[in-house]
C-alpha positions in Angstrom: 76.2 116.4 -3.4 77.2 116.2 -7.0 80.8 115.3 -7.7 82.7 116.1 -10.9 84.8 113.1 -12.0 87.4 115.4 -13.6 88.3 116.5 -10.0 88.7 112.9 -8.8 91.1 112.2 -11.6 93.1 115.4 -11.0 92.1 116.6 -14.4 89.7 119.3 -13.5 87.9 120.9 -16.4 86.5 124.4 -16.0 84.5 125.2 -19.1 85.0 128.9 -18.7 88.8 128.6 -18.7 91.1 128.3 -21.7 91.9 124.7 -22.5 94.7 122.8 -24.3 94.1 122.8 -28.0 95.0 119.5 -29.6 95.7 115.8 -29.0 99.3 114.9 -28.5 101.2 114.9 -31.8 98.4 116.7 -33.7 99.2 119.6 -36.0 98.5 123.1 -34.8 95.6 125.0 -36.2 94.8 128.7 -36.5 92.1 128.9 -33.9 92.7 126.9 -30.7 90.3 126.8 -27.7 92.5 129.4 -26.0 91.9 131.7 -29.0 88.3 130.9 -29.2 87.8 131.9 -25.6 89.0 135.5 -26.5 86.9 135.9 -29.6 84.1 138.5 -29.8 80.6 137.1 -29.2 79.7 137.4 -32.8 82.9 135.7 -34.1 82.6 133.0 -31.4 79.0 132.3 -32.5 80.1 131.9 -36.1 82.9 129.5 -35.1 80.6 127.6 -32.8 77.9 127.1 -35.4 80.5 125.9 -38.0 82.2 123.5 -35.6 78.9 122.1 -34.3 77.5 121.7 -37.8 80.6 119.6 -38.7 80.4 117.6 -35.5 76.7 116.8 -36.0 77.3 115.7 -39.6 80.2 113.5 -38.6 78.3 111.8 -35.9 75.2 111.3 -38.0 77.2 109.8 -40.9 79.0 107.4 -38.6 75.9 106.2 -36.8 73.5 105.9 -39.8 74.3 102.2 -40.2 73.0 101.3 -36.8 69.4 101.3 -37.9 66.3 102.5 -36.1 65.1 101.4 -32.6 68.5 101.4 -31.0 67.8 104.5 -28.9 71.1 106.1 -30.0 70.5 109.7 -30.9 72.4 112.8 -32.0 70.8 115.9 -30.4 71.6 119.5 -31.4 71.1 122.9 -29.9 72.8 126.2 -30.7 75.6 125.6 -28.1 76.3 121.9 -28.2 75.9 118.5 -29.9 75.0 115.6 -27.7 75.5 111.9 -28.5 73.0 110.0 -26.3 73.1 106.2 -25.9 71.5 103.6 -23.5 73.9 102.7 -20.7 73.4 99.1 -21.8 75.4 99.8 -24.9 78.6 100.3 -22.8 77.9 98.5 -19.5 76.3 95.3 -18.3 73.5 95.8 -15.6 74.9 97.2 -12.4 78.5 97.0 -13.8 81.0 99.8 -13.7 83.3 98.1 -16.2 83.1 99.0 -19.9 82.1 96.1 -22.2 85.1 94.7 -24.2 86.1 96.6 -27.3 83.7 99.5 -26.6 86.3 102.0 -27.8 86.5 100.3 -31.2 82.8 100.0 -31.7 80.0 102.5 -32.4 78.9 104.8 -31.0 82.0 105.4 -28.7 84.4 105.2 -31.6 82.5 108.0 -33.4 83.0 110.2 -30.3 86.7 109.5 -30.3 87.0 110.3 -34.0 85.1 113.5 -33.5 87.5 114.7 -30.7 90.5 113.8 -32.8 89.3 115.6 -35.9 87.7 118.7 -34.3 90.4 120.1 -32.1 88.4 123.2 -31.0 85.8 121.2 -29.3 85.8 119.8 -25.8 83.7 117.0 -24.4 81.7 116.2 -21.3 80.6 112.7 -20.3 77.3 112.8 -18.3 76.2 109.4 -16.9 72.6 108.9 -15.6 70.6 106.0 -14.2 67.0 105.4 -13.1 65.6 106.2 -9.7 65.7 102.6 -8.5 68.2 101.8 -5.8 68.5 105.0 -3.9 70.3 108.3 -4.5 73.6 107.5 -2.9 73.9 104.1 -4.7 72.8 105.7 -8.0 75.4 108.5 -7.8 78.1 106.0 -6.9 77.3 103.8 -9.9 77.2 106.7 -12.4 80.4 108.2 -11.0 82.2 105.0 -11.4 80.9 104.6 -14.9 82.0 108.1 -15.8 85.5 107.3 -14.4 85.7 104.2 -16.5 84.7 106.1 -19.6 87.3 108.9 -18.9 90.0 106.3 -18.3 89.2 104.6 -21.6 89.2 107.9 -23.5 92.5 108.9 -22.0 94.1 105.9 -23.6 93.3 107.3 -27.1 95.9 110.1 -27.0 93.2 112.8 -26.4 94.4 115.3 -23.9 92.7 114.8 -20.5 92.0 118.5 -20.3 89.7 118.2 -23.3 87.3 115.7 -21.7 85.6 115.8 -18.3 82.9 113.6 -16.8 80.2 113.5 -14.1 78.0 110.8 -12.6 74.6 112.4 -12.2 72.5 109.6 -10.8 68.8 109.8 -11.5 68.8 113.6 -12.3 67.2 114.9 -15.5 64.8 112.1 -16.3 63.7 111.8 -19.9 61.2 109.0 -19.4 58.7 108.1 -16.7 60.5 106.2 -13.9 57.3 104.4 -13.1 57.5 102.1 -16.2 60.2 99.7 -17.4 60.4 101.6 -20.7 60.9 104.9 -18.9 63.6 103.6 -16.6 65.5 102.2 -19.6 65.4 105.6 -21.2 66.8 107.2 -18.0 69.7 104.8 -17.8 71.9 106.5 -20.4 75.2 108.1 -21.2 75.5 111.4 -22.9 78.7 112.7 -24.6 78.3 116.5 -25.0 80.5 118.4 -27.4 80.9 122.2 -27.3 83.4 125.0 -27.6 85.1 125.9 -24.3 83.0 128.1 -22.2 79.6 126.6 -23.3 77.4 124.9 -20.8 77.3 121.1 -21.1 74.6 120.2 -18.7 
């Protein structure tokens, strides 16, 4: 059974509910997530496109120096922007502890910057692994990694209600699990950014 890490931390995030608007100490803005949630569909769509265009551009600019072949990608659809990275960027094999200085280094520092600058957006951390090791073990590993990432993000003065996380085990493969290359693709972390109310799975 899938567990949502936000529940485990006591910081449940319901995407359909109004959320807190800004990091602690941040200036107020004219259109908070609470206000966005009450907009008409047309206005909401305009706001979403503008916010996601800015988010995509910010991430691509920050990550352009990483070069090709690192498997770090910025993905876009009409409702969200996803920052996808191999789990090995943040975690050693079978470890649930973040590598040292992960928050200060790309790509995680780009995600923190995005959440600080774009107060309307909320984030969802989805952690995946390959199919080796069994379903229970895989879910446990990814849940603990999602917890570690949430705990790290909560030290950056981003409100806990703006970020949730889930360990999803071997769900949603993006590569063939029968090959080493495919399993490497499946062991990944995705940080999904959207307006409150949008699906982030």
